Each structure stands twice: as structure tokens, then as C-alpha cells.
N, C-alpha and C positions, 0 to 999 in steps of 0.2 A: 286623524288617517283615515284613508280607506280601508276597507276589510286588504287582508294580502290579496294576493290573485290563488294562492297553493290551499287557503280555505273556501275561496270564492266556486273553484271549480275541484271541489276535491273528488267528489262523485262522479265527475266525467273524468279527469284523470285514470281513479282507479279504475272505472269500467276498461280505458286505452291497457291497462296495464294487465287486470284480466284478462282482454281477450288474444294482449301480445302469449304471455302465459297459454294461454291454449292453446295458440297455432303454432305456437316455440315447441310445444308436446305434442301435438299431434293427435290433439283431443276434440273430440262434438260438442264441447259446448261449456260455457265458464263453468257450470254445476258440477261437472265433472271433474274440473281443474281446482274447484276451491281446497278439496282437502288435499290436492299437490302443495297449492301455494301454502296453505296454513303449514303442512308439515314442513314446508324446506325453511319456513323462519322457523318455527320453534326448534328444530333438530339445531338450526343454527344457534339461536339464543343458550340454547342447555348446555354449548358450550363456551359460554362467555361468563366475565365474570357479571357482577352487578354493574358496576362503575363501564365497562365496555358493551354492555349491553345497553346503557343509557345514551353513551356516544352514539352508535351508531344508530340507534332511535333520535337522536335529532338530525340526524341525514335525511328520512325519509320522510317523505308525504303523507298526510293527516292521517287518511285511512289507512295507508299500508303500516305506520306509527302503529295506531290503534292494534291492528291484528299480530302483528310483533308482539306486543305487550299484554294481550288479552292472555284471561288465566294463568299467569305468570306467577311460581312461586319461586322467590328469588332465592328461598333459604333452601333452595337441594343443590345438592354437590356438583359444579360444573363438569359435565363428561370432557373426553378428550378427543379433540379431532382426530377422527380414526381413519380407517379408509373411505374408499368413495362408498363401496356397499354396503359397510356398517352405516354410513351417512344415511346414504338411500332407504334403507330398512327403518332407519327412526322416520324418515320424512312419510313413509309408506305405513307408519304405527298407526298414524294420528286416523281417527275414524276406519281401522281399518276394514270392515267388510265395506266401503263407502269409498273407499280409496280407488283411483286411477292413475297414481302415478305413473310414468315411464317410466323408462331408464336414464333417460335424461331429464328428468326433473327437476336438478338442482342445477344445470344450465338453464333450464327452459326458463326456469324462474328467473335466473342470476342476470341472461340478458334482456329480459324483459325488463326487468328491474331498473337495470344499465338505463335501456331505452326512454325510459319514464321520471328521470331523474334528475336531481341538478347535480351532473356527473362532478364538476368542483365539489360540493359540498361533500358530496357521496366519496371522492377518493380523499380529501382533508379525512373524512372520519375514517376510513380503512384505513391510511397509516398508522392511527392510534393504535391500532390491534396489531395482533401477534401474524407474522407472516401465515400461518393457517389460517385463518379467518379470513385473510385479504386473499386468500387464493380460493376458499370455497365462493366468492364472490366473483373473481376477475380470470378465472383460472378454464378455458374452455377444453382442458382433458380431462377433466369433469363430467366429459358428455357420456360414461357408461360404455365408452368405443373399447376397454380396457381388457 
């Protein structure tokens, strides 16, 4: 069997995702987008059980999956899906002095992810998660416009 496409093209796929995340947030560089993307994934992960996080991780492309799981301590208690503002503060807490996360960080990354993923697999994974977890990735009302 040949190497699966998602592994052969992992870097290219991740680059497209990062560029789209950057552009969706209105940032100048992917370096500026890096902490935002890390923050969006880690803020989400902090609100999942170990089992839920692994279900979600299985739906992600390889490099995004690695980013989602990096430096995780699954023994920490899960946080609640709180207000958008509280979750955005978690996103902005990643390397706070070097974090350029915009008010639309979560929907910017969510849109980029949906556009750069096998959407059927992604939606199937989300269906196994609580509604608040689904809303984090699917709701456009998260745009910080409230």
C-alpha cells in the first residue's frame, strides 16, 4: 500500500491551513498566526475529556493533530465551555506577550480548519462531542461580534 495522501502532503496541507487562518484573522504573517492557532486548539482541548479529545484528534490532519496534542497534561481537570470571551482569553493566554489573536480568532481558525479537512470525518467526530464542543467549531456567531 502506498503512503496515504494525508501523510505525503502533510506539510503542504498544514501550510494552507496556516495561511487561511492568518488571512481569516487579518494578520500579516503566519508567524503572527501561530500562537493564535495553538491557543484555539489548546483552549478547546482543555474543555474535553481524554476520550473526547482523542475522538476529535482522530479527525484532524497529521500536523494539526500533533499541534492539538502537544504538551498536553490529560490529568488536569477539564474546563467548562464558557462564554466566548472567556475562551478567547484562554486562546490569548498562549505566550501572551507574543500572541496576536484577534477578536475573531476562534472562528478564523475554525473556518480554516473546516476548509482544509475531510469535512465528513470531521463532522462525524463532532457528532460524538457535546453541543458546546460542536458549537466551538461550527458556529459563526463566535466571531466576537456580540
